[in-house]
N, C-alpha and C positions, 0 to 999 in steps of 0.2 A: 244259313246265309240270309241275312236280313235283306228284304226287298228294297229297291230304290225306285224313286219316282221316274228317274230317267236312266236308261241303260247307257253305260259309258261306251265310248267308241273303242273299237279294237285297237290296241297298241301293237303295231306290226313287229316291233322288237320283241315284245313278250310272246306274240304268237309264233315267231320264228324260233324263239328259245324253247317253246313247248314242243315244236316239231323236232328240234335237235335232241331234246330230252328223251323222246320216244325212241330215237335211234340208239341212245345209250342204254336204255332200260330193257328193251326187248327187240332183238333183231327180227323175230317172227312178226310181232305186231307192227314194227316199223315198216315191214314189207307191205302189210295190209294198207297202212296209211299212205304209203308211196304210190300204190296203184289205184287209190281213190282220186277222184277229181274234186275240185272245190265246188261248193262249200263243204261237201260231206267229209273230205279229208280232214279239215279242221274240227268238224263236229266230233268225229270218231277219235281224233287225236286227243282232244280235251276230255271227252268222256272216258277214254282209257286212262289218262293220267289221274283223273278224279278217283277212279277205282283203284289204281295202282298204289296210291298213297296208303290206302287202308290195307292192301295186300302186303305191302312192305312191313307195316307194323305187325300184322298178324303172323308173318313169317319170321319175325325177329326172335331167335331163341335166347338172346342176351337180355331181353326185357321180361321181368317176372310176369306170369300170366295175369295177375290181378291188375298190374299197371297197363298191360296190353289192352285189357278190356276197358279200362278207364279211358285210355287214349282213343280207342275206337268209339266209345260213347261220346266223347267230346267232339270227335270229328263228325259223327252223325249230327250233333247239334249244329255244327258249322254249316252242314248241308241243308239243314231244316230251314225253309224260307220263313217260318214263323218264329224262329229262335234268334236272339240277338248275339249269340256266341259268334265271335269272328275267328278268322284263320290265325290271327296273332295269338289268341288264347291257346289254340291247339299247338302252335310252334313252341310256346312257352312251356307247355307240359311235356312235349317230346324232346326238348333240347337236352336234358340230362342223358338221354339215351342215344344221341347222335354219335356215330363213330368218332373216337378221339384222334385217330391217325388217318388212315386212308378213307376218304369219303367216296363211296360208290355212287354210281349214277342214280340208283334207287333212292339212296338217302339224300342226295342233292335235291331230288324232287320233293321229298318229305320236308326237308329244311326250307325249301322255297315254295311250299304249298300256297302261301298268300299270293304269289305270282301266278301260279296255276289257276287258283280260284278267282283272282281278279280278271284273268283272261277269259275264263269260263263265264264269268258274270257279264261279259261284253257280248256274248252270243245272243242271237234272237231269243225272245222269251219262250216261244214254243219249243225251241231246241232245248233250253234249260229244263222245261217242264217234261220233256221226253226222257231226259237223262237222270234227273234227280231221284225220282221214286225207285227205279231199279238199283241205282247206285246206293241209296240209303238202305235198301233191302240187303244188298251185299254186305255193307258195313255192319248192319245189325246182326246178320247171320254169322259173320266172323266173330263178333263179340260174344255171341251166344256159344259158339263152339269153344272159344278160348276159356270162357267161364266153366263150361261143362267139363273140361279136362284140366282145370286149374291145379288140381292135386297131382297130376301126372307129369307136369312140366311141358309136354308137347301133346299134340293130338294123337289119340289112339282109337281109330274108328273100330266100332264093334261089329256092325252088321252091314249087309248089303243095303238095306233101306237107309241106314245112317250115312253110308257112303254116297248114295244118291242124293240125300238131303244136303250133304256138304257140297257136292258138285253143283247142285242147283244154286246155292248161295254164291259159290265162287265163280260160276260160269253161266248157269241157266239165266241168272239175272242179266248178264251181259247180252245174252241172246235176246232177251226182252227189250233191253236198252236199244240195241240195233234196230229191232222191229218197230219200237216207238218212233225212232227217227225216220224210218223209210215209209211209215204209214201216216205221217202227219197230214198228208193231203188226201184228196178224194181217192178211194180205192173200193173196188167191188167187195161186197160183204163176204162172199165165199172165198175170195182171195185173201182178204184180211184174216178170216178165220183160219185158213190153211197155214198162214204165216205164224199166227200165234200158237197154233196146235203143234208146230214143229220147231219153234224158236228155241225153246229150252233144250230140246234134244240136240240141236246143233251145238249149243254150248256144252252140254254134258259129254258129247262125243269128244270134243277137244280136251276137256278137263280130264276125262278118264284115260285118254291116251297119255297125257302128261303124268298122271299118277302111276300108270303102268310102267312107264319107261324111267321114271325118276326115283325109284324106291331107295336106291343107295344114297343119293344126294339129299332126299327128303329126311332120311334118318340121321345121316352124319352131320349135315349142315343145319338142319332145323329141328331135329328131334321129333319129327312127325312120322307116324306110320298110318298110311291110308289104306293099305290092304286090310280088309275086314278081319278082325280077330276070329270070327266064327269060321271063315274060310281057312285061315292059317291053322286054327285048332283042328279042323277036320283033316288037315294034311300033316298034323303032328308037329307043327312049328310054333314055339312060343313067340308071341308078338315082339318081345324084346330081343329075340335072336333071329330076326327076319333076314339079316345079311350075313349070318354066320356060315362059314363054309360047310359045317357039318349038316346043315339043312338045305343046301343049295338045290338039290333036285326037288324036294318037297315044296320049298318056297317058290321055285320057278313055276311049279304047277299052279300056284295061286296067282302069280304074275300073268300066266297064260289065261287063267279064268277071268281075271280083271280085264285083260285085253279083249277077250271074247264078249264080255259085258259091254265094253266100248263099241265093239262091232255091231251090237244090236241096235245102235242108234244111227248107223250109216244111212239106212233108207230114208228115215225122217229128215236127216241133215241134207240129203240130196234133194228131197222134195222142197225143203226150204230154199235151196239155191235155185231150183227150177221155178220158184214162185216169186222171189224177192224182186220188187220193182227197181228198175235201173234209172234213177233220176236224181236231181239235186247233187250230181257228182258221184252217185253210187255206181259201182261197177261190178260185174260178175266176177272178175278175177280177184278182187279184194277178198272175197269169201271162198271162192273155189280153190284158191291156192292153199290156204290152211287146211281145207277139207281134203284135198288130194295128198298133201304132205302127211296128213294124219293116216290116210290109207296106206301110204308107203311105210310109215312108222309101225303101224299094226302088222304089216307084212314081216318086218324085221323082228318085232316082238314075238310073234307067233313062231318064228323060225328059231330064235335064240333068246327065250325069256330069261335065262340065267344071267345074261349080260346086264339086265336091269338091277341085279343084286351086287354089282361090283362097280369100281371106278371106270371100268370099260364103257359102261353105259350103252344105250340103244339109240342109234341115230341113223338117218339116211345120209348118203354122201352129198357133198357140195355139188357134184356133177348132176345128181338127180334133181336136187333143188333147182339148179339153174335150168335144167331141161323142162321141169314142170312150169316154172315161172315164165320161161320163154314161150312155151306152148300156149299158155293162157293169155299172155300179152300179145300174141300174134292174132288174136281176134276170135278165139274159139267161142262157140255158142253154147247155150244151155243143152242143146241136143247132143253135144259131144261128151257131156259129163259121165254118162253111163259107160261109154267106151274107154274113156281115160281112166276111170275108176277101175275097170276090169284089167286094163293093161298094167296099171301100177300095182295092183294086188298080185299080179302074176310074176312080177320081177322088176328090178330097177328100171325106171322109165328111160333113162339115157341109153341103157343097153338095148332096149327094145327099139329105140329110134335108130341106133347104129345098125341093128340087124335089118331094119326095114330099108335103110339106105343101101 
């Protein structure tokens, strides 16, 4: 993204469109944006869309891997402040792969990426500088993984360490992006260090929960298998047969193992929440809600890991989501996180509230 001498003014119609686009692309992240105040709400909204463009390309099973990698490299050049490649060049390359019939919200954002990036370019310079490096690291990491598995068609994670590497690129970078934004102003050195020591773990927790619960969809819709081959092999499951009924019990044990791996990041993620500064419109509930919903999803995963291997899927109820959101929006403090985490891990939160009442 070439630098300009003068930053353009924010176009309110474009900014509103970006906020509406997040609502269509991810209900979960839209919830985060909704409970942030300005200006952080718009900073996170734009940062998310910048990353989501790359994520949509990386997830597209209808695009040949070599073309995916090329598109991601072009997009990285668009984000590079020292490169003259513009968003129009990226759209020209991606146009042949846009859905011919029903245009999903994800692909509308890709198609209209010049509008996203134009709006992003109107944000304060220090905000752009906070977002671009981790966003480019995410894009570069996705391109690397696509190229690594070019001959396999989709991703086929081999080891635990490779799973952690992938999760870092997909979500640990986003943890760093958030931290860059909230530490732009003066902050005590020990607090800053504690944030950066736990930012990646916060992202890894959320990504590993998604990987654990979305095995069926990842394989059938995107031809990706994130459960490590070494874990599946030790359970007697060929990676290409991960959702076969014949291997349900054994594959479910690997889903459980992956969920337990996700659990190992809960403490660091909680430390992050207890440390993150609440200013510039940043709010505790914006990050505590996805954390607590992840706790609830892990509870369900560990109870019925086999559901992740079928269209049944693993999810927590709307009633519980509403109860968690309402509780956090009522003004809960950092001191309540440990108790809330414990209550949600024990059982559906709306049920515990009903029992208490």
